[in-house]
N, C-alpha and C positions, 0 to 999 in steps of 0.2 A: 821949120817943119819937124825936126827931131824933138824940139821942146814940146810941140803940140802933141806928138805921138806919145811922149812920156806922160803928159797930163792925161791923155785919153786912157792910157794903160793904167795909170794910177786910179783914175775915176772908176774904171770897170772893176779893178781889184777891190776898191772900197765898196762898190755896189754889191759884189759877190759876197764880201764879208757881211754886209748889211742883210742880204737875203738869207745867208746862213744863220745869222743871229735871229732874224725874224722867225725863221722856221723853228729854231731851237725854242724860242719863247712860246710859239704856238703849241709845240709839242709839250712843253712844260705845263701850259695852261690846260691843254687837253687832258694830260695826265692828272692834274689836280681835279678837274671836273669829273673825270672818270672815278677817281678815288672818292670824291664826295658823293657821287651817285651810288657807289657801291657801299658806302658806309651810312647813307641816309637811313635812319631807322624805319623799318616797315612794321606795321601793326597787324600781326596775325591774330585774328579773333576766332575762338572756338564757339560755333553757333549752338546755343543751348548746352554748352559744355563741349560735347563731341557727339552729337546726335547720331551720326552714322555708325558709331561704335558702341555706345552705351545708352541706357534710357535717358531721354532728354530732361534737362533742367533738374538733374539729381546730383547729389554729392559724388557718387561714383563717376558720373560723366565729367563733372568739373575737375575732379582729381586726375582723371585720365588726360584731360586737356592740358593741365598743368604739367603732368609727367612728360607729355610730348613736347612741351616747350612753347605753348602759346604765350602771347604777351597780354592778351585780354580775354576774359570770360564774357561772352555775350549771353544774356539771360533775360527773362521776362518776369514781371511781377504783377500781383493783384493785391487787394486788401480784403482780408477775411471779415466775417461778421463782428468779431471782437477787436478789429483794428490792427491785426498783425499784417505785416508786409510779407506775403508768401510768394515763393517762386513758382510760377505757373504760366505757361504760354497762353492759355485760353482763359476767357472770362468765366467759362464754365468747365467743370471736369470733363475730359474727353473720353467718351465711351470706348474709343479704340485703344486706349492705353490704361484705363482705370478699372480696377477690380475692388469689390467691396470686401468686408470682413469674411464673407463666406467663400471668397475666391472667385466669384462670378463677375464677369464684366458688367458694368452698369449699362442699362439699356437706354438711358436718356441723360442729356447733359444736366449737371447740377451746378448752379452758380456759386462761384467761390465766395462771394460776399453774403451768401445765405448760410454759410457754414463757419463755425468757429475753427480756430487753429487746431484744437484738440480733435474736432470732428474730421477735419481734413487729413489728419495724420492716421486715421483709421483706414484710409484707402491706399491700395498698393498700385504704384505707377511704374513698376519695374519690368513689365513685359508687354509688348505690343500684342494685341489680339491677332493670332496667326491667320484668322479668316478675313481680316480687314484689308482694304486697299492700302492702308498705311504700312502694313507689314511688307507688302510687295515693294514699296518705295525704299525700305531700309532692311533688306534681307540679311545683312551682315551685323545688324545690331545685336549685341549680346544681352540676353535677358538677365536681370538680377532680381529675383523674387524678394518680396518684403521690403522693397524700396519705397520710402515715403517722400512726400513733398516737403522740402525744407523751407524754413523761414529765411529771409534774406540775412538776418542777424546770425543765423547758424552758419551760413556760408562764410560770412566775414570772419567768424571765430575759427572756422576750420582752416581757412587760408592763413590766418595769423599763426595757428598752431603748426602748420606745415612750414612756415617761415618764408613764404613767397612774398617778400617785402616789396618787390617792384611790380607785381601783378596788378593789372587794372581790371575794372568792371564796366561793362557797357550794359546798362539796365533799361529795359523797355517798359514803359507804362502801357499795360493792356487795357485800353479804354477806348470807347467809340462814341462820337457825337450822335450816332444814329441809334444807340442803345442806352439811353439815359438811366434806365432802371437796373442795368446789369452790374453796375459798379458804384462805388462812392463817387461824389462829384470830382471834377478836375482839381478844384482847390484842396479838398481833403486828401485826395490821392497824392498830389504834389507835396503837401506838408508832411504827411506820414512817411513818404519815401525819403524826403530830405532829412527828416528827424533821425531815421535809422542810419543814414549815411554819416551824418554828423556825430551821432552817438559813438560810432566806431572809428571816427577820425579818418574817413575815407574820401573826404572832399577832393583831395588832389589826385586821387586814383580812380575816381568814378566819372562816368559820362552817363547822362540820362537821355534816352532817345524815345521817339514816339512818332507814330503816324498821325496821332491827334496832337497837333502843335499847341493846343491850349495848355496842356500840362507843362510844356517847355517854356512857354511865355510866363506862366505862373512861377516856375522855378527861378527864372531870371529876376522876377520881382522880389521873391523871397530872399534872394541872395544880395540884394542891394545893401551896401554898407559892410558886407563881410569880406574879409581878406582872402579866406579860403573858399574857393568856389568850384562846384562841379561844372564840367563842360556840358553842353547840350548838343544833341545831334538830331537833325530833321530827317526822319525816314520818309522816303517817297517811292511811289510806284506809278508810272504813267502807263497804266494798263487798264483794260476794262474793269478789272476788279480793284484797281488802285485808288489812291487818295487824291490824285491830281490829274486834272484835264485842263491843259492850258487854254485860257480864253473862256472856260465854262464857269457856270455859276456854282458848281459843286464845291469848288476849292475852299471858300470861306468856312464851310462846315468842319473840314478836317484841318485847315491850316490857320485857325485862329483869326487874327485880324489881318492876315495877308491874303489878298485876292489874286488868283492866277491871271485875272483879266488885266491887272495892272503891271505885269512883268513880262519881259520877252522870253525868259527861260527859267528853269527851275533853280539854278544856282542863285539867280537874282532874288527869287522868292525866299530862299533859305537865308540869304544875307539879310533881307528885310525883316525876317522873323527873329533875327538876333542869334541864330545858331552858330556854333563854332565848327560844326561838321555837317557835310551833306552825305547822307547814307542812302544811295539810290538802289533800286532793283538793278542787278548787274547788266541786264540787257538794255537799260535806258541810257547808258553813258556813252560818251564818245571822247576821243582825245581833245576835241575842241571844248567840250563842256568841262572836262577836267581842268584844262588850261584856264578857262573862264573862272572856275571855282578858286583856283590858286591865286589868280589876280585879285579876287575879292577877299582873299585871306582865309578861305575855307579849306579844310582838309576833306578828302573824298575817300569814303570807305564803303564799297558796295556790298550787297548781300544777294543771295547766298550762292557762292560759286563752289561747285562740287567736283567738276571735271577738270582735267589738266587744261583742256582747250578754253574753258571759261576763265580759269585763273590766269592763264597766259594772256588772254585778251585784255582783261582789266589791268593787269600789271603793265603791259605794253602801252596802255592808254595813259599811264602815269599816276595811278591811284596811290594813296598813302597807306593803304592797308586793305584787307579783305576779310569777309566773314564766311566761314565754311563749316559744314557738318563733318568734314574730314581733314582735321589738321595734319594727320599723318600723310596725306597726299600732298598737302601744300608745302610742307617743310623741305622735301628734296627738290621740288621745283624752284622754290625761292633761292635755295643754295645754288642751283645751276644758273639761275639768272643773276647771281651776284647780289642778292638782297640781304641786308643785315637785319636780323630780327631785333626789334626794340626790347 
């Protein structure tokens, strides 16, 4: 009996040591996972530079975003009449932010591809019309008169001059399958944009995004056989004004060869399109969809989150980055949440 009691005591002693060791191992693993989670790079993108602070898609806005510490400049491009790739959010000059040489706001949109680069530079895009609804959306935007629309090549040169060697660019093609005459063709658009990116050696630092996936699929084709490749990001909005309605026939117009009717969810469509990144309207995501995207090998970078509540919601859903008009609001929040900026 004494021998049995000794065995029993020894067994329980060994079991306690095992449990203690197991707990220690679990704590170590938890600590490692926590450290990894805290150091996983997060991609903070300044929307149109820093639209909430300075005139959108202008060199001052981009420089402000860089000063604040964004990892990526989000911007939009079109193609001018003489083939220049110009930074502009809209296919046509926006009367709410565009003044002519006399200082008067234009009264009707002017298509970018109907004007040469020299003509585009005669317009001032440094001040929102204070009487417009747009001004009410961005009351804190600081005006900078005599600000011009830059060419994409000008931005690349400025960034190199500043010495921001790790800065990335997320470049949207402003093109629509519903407005064929408003821009050059998808093939011409994709080629001209890719030519500028290659000319400045920015392939490894650039992502090309679009709601019109035709340009993204052409970019993929144009890059076959090349070792340096830009990433592609499929922009989506499952809204009445958006480019995707699951199960509807609308999808193929905006999503190239990928039909929404053939896929159970948007991440599956993005994967089928060959994109590297899913960039959804922030209200369209959920933790489950983010998890599905990661399982498919996609990164998720939603747009455009401007309030702390919006930013917190997408971060907690597990996204890889976010796009915001207010990088200055995002930075302290990301620090509090233990996110490391890439």
